[in-house]
Residue, then its C-alpha position, 0 to 999 in steps of 0.5 A: m500500500t502506497t502512503g502519501p508524505r507525512l505532515t510534520y508539526r513544529q512548535l513556533p518559537p516564543s518570539m513568533l508567538a508573541a508577534t502573532f498575538v500583537l498582530v491580532a491585537l493590532a488588527g482590532c485597534g488598527g484595522n479601521a479604514n476611516p482613521l478620523h472616525a476611529v480616533r473620534s470614537a476612541a475619544t468619545n469612548t474614553l470620555s465615558l470612563t475613569a482612568q489613571s494617568t502618567l504625565t511627562l513634560t519635556g522642554a517645559r518653560l513655565f517653571g523657569g530655569t533650564p527646560g527639562t523633564i517633569v513628571g506627574r501622576a493622576e487619576f480622572s473621572f471623565p464623566k464627572g470632569l473630576g481629577y487629581q494630579a501630583l506634579q513634580v516641580p523642579a528646583l530653581g535658585r533657592r527654591a527646592a524641588g517639591t510636589a504641586y497638587l492639582v484638583f480638577l472640576p469643570q467649573q473650578l480648579w485648585s492648585k496646592p503650590v510647592v510653597n504656600s508662604a505667599l498665601p494668607e495664613g492658614h491657607l494651603w490651596i489656591s482656587a479659580k472659578f470659571t462659572d460665567s463667560r466673563s472669566a474668559g477676559s480675566t487673568t484666569p484663562s492662562l491658569a486654565l490653559a496651564l492646568e488643563s493642558m496637564n488634564p487628558q480630558l482637554l485633549l480628549e474633548e478637542i479630539a472628540t469634538g474638533a478633529v477634522a482629519a486623521s492619519s495612521s502613523g503605524h503601530r507601537v507597543v508601550n508597557h506591553v500594550p499594543f496600539t495604533e498611532y494616529v496623527v490628528s488635526v484638531d480645529l480649535a474653533q470647532a472644539l470651542a464652539a462645542a465647549g459650552k458657554t462657561g467652564a475651565f475647558r472653554a477658557a483653556m481652549q480660548q487661550e490656546l486659540s489666541a496663542l496660536r493666532a498670536g504666534r502665527g498671525t491672523d491667517a494662522g487658522s485654528l488647527v493644532r496637531i495631536v498624536a493619539g494612540v488607540d488600544g485594542t478595545g477602542r480607548l485612547a491610551q496615549l496622547q501627545a501634543s505641544l499646546p500653543g500658549s501653555k509653555l509646557g513643551t511636549i506633553q505626553i500622557g498615558l492612560w491606564k487602569f480604566g474603570s477604577t473607582i475615583p471618589l469626590s474629595l475636594p480641598l477644605a474651604s477653610e484652607t482655600a484662597d480664591l484667586a480672584s480675591l488675593p491681593r496683588s501683593h501676594g504675587a501676580s496670579t500667573a500660572r507659574w506662581v500658582f504651581t510654585g507659590e513664589 
């Protein structure tokens, strides 16, 4: 009896198996034929979640001194517009390095600067409110832009409501998580129109748009560039941008641990000084002063 050739089965090397799994995962997050739809849907999806985040600022000029790398950690409940962040502020002159703490709500922002000696006695926090449209013409928009530029929700909102073009720039793996990277063009004017009439996000977008046009001239338009990474479940897991007027250099944000519980815990009113009520003798209400306290 004649028999055919026998089939031989060989086990794939671990490296090839790992590559296969990555390709399968990437097929789920990068196979969309419409990059703009993919990235806007991912932003909208992420805005319905909670997440923890990492922050890296490269080339920041806001804090004075030689631009370097500054890091922070945070957690956010995007549906509530709630966030808590700790930022490592570098030393400058006689001021030692320290940690500034930030708290985010849609209509109010808090900052606990590294040094509180310039605040009224017993006060640890500075607060700014954005409850009416007139705040856009006050001293607080630059504060909104500096703080909200570190909040991933600003970039998520801009993509979800203002993205007008996107292209895939390849696939990456960060901390064992594969994702598809997109270069996104955001129309700030369009995002601003969807931001409502009040709030810190609106104030931040207004300042960003003003800085963009001031730097490029009146014919600059309103487009900014954001690099976004979409993971295999359709969430934005990586964000990178250099926002006009923020003085924060390149902002890199990683999102992870989605779905974690984030309770509401605000600074005590008795320990908080309203930025609008602080005498000018306590220092100009600049974004840098709000972080450093001096």
